[in-house]
N, C-alpha and C positions, 0 to 999 in steps of 0.2 A: 439673890445671888447661889449660886450651887456649889456648895463645900461639900457634896459625894464624895468628889477625886480627890480633896487638902487634905493631907498628910495632916496629923493632927497637932502632933508638933510646931512643924511648918505653919500650919494658923496659929498658934498662939505667938508664935512669934512674931508676924506679921502685925497682929491685933497689937503686940507691947508696943514691936516700929511704930506704928499708925501713933502709940499715945505717946509717941517721945517716946520710947525706950533705948537710946543709946547700942547700947548692953545686944539690944535684941538681931543687928543688922552683923553684929564682931559674928554673933550664933552660926547666920546664916551664913556667914560664912566659913567657919570653922566646920559645917555640918559640910559643904558642901565644893568648897578651896583643891581637895586634892582630885577629887574626881573630873570636876571643869580644867584642871592644868597638864591631867592626867591627857584626855582630848587631846588639848590644843597640842598637849608635844604629837603627840599621834597627827595631829593632820598638817601640823609643821614643819617636825623632824629639828625644830630651837629647844633651848629651855626660853629663852629671852620672848623668844615669838608668844611660848604659852603662856608665858608672865605677861606679858602685854595684854591677851587674851583673855586672860584671869584677871586679868586689871583693869579691861573694859567692862567686862562682861559682869562685876561688880559695882561698878558706877550707875553702867547703864542702871542695873535694880532698882538700884540707890534713888534714883533720881524718880524710877517709876514705878516702885514699891507702894507708894498709897493707893496710886490710880488698880494695880493686880487684880479683880475680881475674882481670881481661887475656883476661876470654869475651870481649869486645867489643875497639874499639881506645880505648885512651886517650882522640882528639880525642872522639871520637864521646859517649862520657862528658861527655866534661869540660862541650859542646853541650847532653847530656842535664841538668846540671846548667843551665848558663844560660837553656838553652826554662823547666828552673820557676825561675828567678831569676825573667825576663820576665815570665811568669805571675803569679807572685804580688803582683810589681811594680804590676802592671793592676786585681791588685782591688786591693790596696791605693790604690792613686791612683782607679781604676774612671772615666778621663783617654776612655774609648773605649768604646761601645757594640759589645755582641758584636753580626754579624747576619749572615746566609746571604745567596751572591749564587745567584740561581736565574738559571738557564739560559737563559730570556727574558728579562729585562734585559739580558744579558748579548748579542745576538744584533737585527743591524741590523733592527727593524723590519720585518716581513711582508709580503714584498708590495714591498718599495721596493728600489731601486738603489741602497744603498747600501751600499760598501765599505771593507774598512779601509784608508787609507791610512797609510803611515807614510813618510817623506821617503829616497828614496835621497842616498848620502854615495859619490858615482861620483867619481873623483879633481877634485879642481878649488883653484882660489883661494881657494875659502870654504866646505872641507872641512870643515877645522878647526872653524870658528866652530858648523857644521852641528852637528858630530860632539859637542861640548860645551854645542849646544844643546838635544840628543838626552836626554845624560845626564842634564839636570837635567829634562826633565820624564817621562825611566823612572823618575826617583828621586822625583818631587814625585806618581805612578804610582803608587810602590809603596805611599810610607807613606800614601797612601789606603786601599790594602786594608782589610779586616775583619784583623782581626790573625791569626786564627787560617789565612789562606790567605796573607799575608803571612810568616807562621812558617814555610809551609810550600814559600812560593814562596823562599826565603831558605835555606833547608837543601839545596834540592835545584838553584832552577838560578842563585846561588851562589856558595855555600860545596862545592858538586858532591857533597854528599849521594845515594846511591840513594836509591830506592825504597823496600825495605825495612829502612835504615840509620837514613831520614827515618822512618821508623813509630816504632821501635824509641823513637828520642832520645823523638817525641814520646807514646808510649805507644799509639796510636792503630792501625788497621788498615792494611794495606800499598790496598786499595780506597780509605779515604780519605783519602791521603795522592793518590792519582791523581785523586778528584774535584777539591779542594782545587787540587791546580795546575794541571788546567784549565782548573778558570774564573777563578782568580787569572791564567794565559795570558791565556784572550781576559779579562780583565778589561781586566788592561794596554793588553793592543792597541787596545780601545777607547778606551781615557782616551786612548792617544800619535795615534790616525786622528782623535777628534775634538779636537784642539788644534792640530792640520797642520790640520784642518780648515776650524779657527773662522780661520784670522791669515786 
């Protein structure tokens, strides 16, 4: 058994759970419910769907925790369960078409002078208002990302998983993570820039 990657608090909670402590699972849920809920909300856009994903994640974890060998962090394992729950919900609801982001569609027109213009948030009386507006614009842009790109962006740039961890959670190659993340970031910059150019 390889415990090197396991967080010590998580390891203690897993051991307590295996020894029959019902409070251990409650503490695991308390540690991760907010981040799993927020991930589900970013992926599905609906509070009810995010709650369903969170519930499914922890129910599956409860069923399988006795067999979890701690070869990866508990958080990574939970996010893998959550990512699969998101994919299942999407397939069931078919609420989004899977589409590719081509590099050509993300770049300013060939030969044009267009640049990505994102507003400066230098300190002034209006900066808080600007910050709130930018947050809304970013959230809208993230919501409009195709799901597979949104998932990589959420895991890498929001949850802070590294490339290898993201690849393991999603069951894809590290190169696929890098490609999707690059295109997701370009898409977001373009969307944000278009919003502010349009005002």
